[in-house]
Steps between C-alpha positions, in 0.01 A plus 500: 500500500787693661526230764523230231771695320690525829467125548639438149825677591528319833535163322873475414468275194216700345671831578821385332313384191321835467823698548686288242217553254506877551879513456488300175217717367709806586786358293260464208378858534858632511601310187176611333642854478862418400514588131722376221799732448443523123163679514430871530211487748378854430457429129343161567234631737421785263461257208274263696276773640157472340613246241244225565432399141836337425732252663522732799131440568556126517802550724301716740213249526720192531690670782188481717502120527870420447672714766711644218628849425574503129390863477825603666722206388612386846698192604170341606333626183376158387343434839384146568305467175756254351458272800120524483511424125725198559269371773196540274676321216580198717150501646353486149752236395397295803161446334636381164862379526524142637848550651385803702188311608721213622712744703188647663393152610836438670405729784752726670804373307325552168385848600860587593615405149221709346608795714858460376382493139289809570806687625701405191219614272474824699864583423441429130190723495692772682771495233241511221288777653796716600651461150174607336466792741855626445526457123139558392409773746798677656712499184215648295423775751658830594555390861866395474743718694759677286799318655366159392392577141664363188546691175138431397362639827406162642646296785841347436513121466711453812269703720201326343639165618574642846144642527353164398703317765411757768125466433526120483687482830250741656199291400674180614581665833132592541407135441748402773363774726147362465621149585677630811175659616326166445760314705592742778226763493123483501260494207559432132817683398414565135152625586638729771746653254214578260286639781786721620533645151126567477479668841803714417309647203211626712664819637601610150147432373346710780759773448410523131153628591446868567234465767283802572358491849166648408174386344568495125223272377552150363664498158696823561834541675532255793355643819387372839194321359718317245739387773211365709351318202837349408546379858156332495569338161835373624341338806226335290749367242726361774202329665405345167857386433522345846166324454592347165861421602395284796182378329471122465251246377510220757397164361405250775690170487451176690776257590418129472479288813737207541545251782834398643460236765229622731542867419320702232693774319382769259144612441579866576361798310739755357500779240692541176567877460507645147613861469267737316795700366717207398711707260593765755652807342649323197204561259522877550880495457478306173208701363645844579843405364372357173265791438796738507671317213258608219526865606880483496511330158254750354708784645807372316301450176363853523851640464523336153217720365524863406386725788155642435416247230211254490713205614645694790152613605366144495798371697460781754136403550589134545778591743259706710249212498756268663598740776394395855156633580460649154142390455245225449706291254807480726293416808309224320821346370651528848203319658500232229870428551456484878227236457720305257805499726289416808382179336842438345684533834238292680538225240876496566495512880186294569492135396160342584613151394801510731286632786241227445775236499641639825157484665463141385848409621433637850163327521289816473213578264244768419150388592286425198796456262694184437880518541698551183366662186162604646674685784747666259216617274314644798808686628564640153141621468515672839835661417368639170212668682700655782773609257234704317424680827869559568562628146204737527636644823849540354350684205323744731817560704702553180256761363459694826818714451385602152157604626646695791753679279242596236204588722679679785779658291765322705851421378525139374803434720294575810188325371699180439521446877122457512499182295692284259821314561641712780201469731462126445868438571491721808197327652624149415845562648351663810278196562791262453712705741226506765454123470874442546506724809186332635661157469794615714268654758289186523811282546593714802146478646397854403191610309535592133490855369144458370368314804287696739 
């Protein structure tokens, strides 16, 4: 492996791509810690500490998969979530809006127009999200520095506008940064930004644990045996994620024979690969985000009741029930929403009729099924079955952090690295990066990183 790494840096083009990627990621990490001038960081961190039942809880969880830092109100506070949201919106619209469908069929020129529209929508979403964050969150908190407060104790209107523009420009710059990695670096820029944010959280998560290097017994303070067990669980979860990420159902196809002059073309056997985890990490992102909303709304409603009264007690119970890992009800709702979004996302991204038409157009067919509707029905039936397997696996991965945190008495921040969104993103991005590096090595007549 060391020899292969040495070979990577002896190829000028590949070395330059890797160095450019590292420099751009460093720029992101520097901007990640540059805070807005209007916020008192000491007060903000103190107010967010342990406050997982309100809007701060949603902010902390969204930060995992959006490369954002809203906890400290930085210039890159919005992360790349506006760009991801805009991309998802246009991807969904591509299944229902005829004009977007027509652009997708135009090939590269149509995709370029869609990308331009995505950028415009990203700027609009940045303005909306930064406005909501500044006026609905910062202005109603005690985090504003004294020099920037108005008579009511909130942020002045002028500095509110400046903060909105700073956060909008920061998120737009991150979008540009990801596109530069795509063009001049290696790997998917947006995914690498998210992965960099996730990996940067790991030292803080490990530091939060007070490890005792002695045998304490499972379920007590973390000791050597707990560390060993966590390491084994991590390896097993990663193996499972790798297996399901690269897992495919290969449907054999046959191309029709045709004669041109005295030569016979076609008649070859190929495979049509269908991914087991077609939805990727999106079902977990949607499910975890939406499940935070009821808890936040109930938390706001609880403040309307008299403390200690019956209504306040009921609302407190409901709020606890919607906290991550709170119990059986939350986990069942989490699993149910993951299954729903798995099938929903697959229905958007996978079109069996279009795939059947493409097979027919290229003169290929699935043995035992006539081209057209019969082939589309068969592909849809297969996709429904393998999506069930993928959704089941995602549900297991999503629940693993909760089980680890509750059974081994581990902090939830550390347990989250053993499953859920972060691990899936990390493994997926790592595979994509290895494949990109392998393609460069193969083009220069070297073996890939995973080749023996």
